[in-house]
N, C-alpha and C positions, 0 to 999 in steps of 0.2 A: 098801685097800678104798674103794669109792665112798661118799660121804656126801651127805645132803640136809639142808636147813635146815628145822627144825621150828619153825613160827611160834608154837605154843602154849608151848614151853619156851625159845624163843630160843637153841637150841643146834643144832650139827651132829650128826646121828645117822648111824651107818653104815647104808648102804642094803643091805637083804638081798634085794631082788628080783633074780633072776638076769638079768632083761632091763631095762636102764635106758635110757630114751630110744630104745628100739628096738634097743639093742645087747645081745647076749647076753654078759654079763660073763664067764661061765665059758669060753665059746668064745674070747673075746678074751684072757683070761688064759692059756689053753692055747697060743694062737698065740705070744704074747709069750714064754712060758717055753720053747717049742720053739726059737724064734729065738735066745734067750739061750744055750741048751744047745749049739746048732750053732755059735754064735760062739765058745764056749769050745773046742769041738772043732777049729774052724778055727785058733785060736791055737795049740793043741797041735800040729796038723799043720804049721803054719808053722815051729814050732820044730824039728820032725823034719826038714823039708826043709832048713832052715839047717844042721843037723848033717850031713846027707848032703853038702851042698856043701862043708862044712868037711873032711869025709873025702876028697872028691875033690881038694880043693886040697892036702891033706897028702900025697896019693898022686902029686902032680905034674901033675894035670890042670888045664887052664885053665877056671875056672868060667864066665867070660863066654862062652866058646865052647860049653860044655855048655848054657847057658841058650838060646843061639841055636839049637842043635840041637833042644832041646825045643819051641821055637816053630815050627821048620820041620816037625817031625813031626806037628803039628796041622793042617798044610795039605795040600791035594790036590796031586798031582804037577804039574798045570797051573799052580797058583798059585806053586809053587816055581820052575818054569821062568820064569814071568813076572817074578818078583822078581830072579832071576839075570840075565835079559836086561836089565832096567832098570838094575840095578847096573852091568853092563858098559857100557851106553850112557852113563850118568852119569859113570863113571870116565874113559871116552874123551873125553867133553866137557870134563872138567877136566884132560885131559892126563896122566892117571895110568895 
């Protein structure tokens, strides 16, 4: 809770005004709590994703390749073609 300094009692007192210094405290608290909740959900989802990759690995799939496929699926076909072309050019330049 926000506090102010009370000169008459020389103590810090909780600030009950919902707008402090032009900031709506309730709105700010709501935003912070929503972000905290979503961060918790993100952590849980990351754990779920890790479990799925573990499942894939135990089924004999290469997780590194699966992650590459996931990245490629987010791209447009033209972007994928450009990446593949550059990869081939770079490989030839290195004699591979």
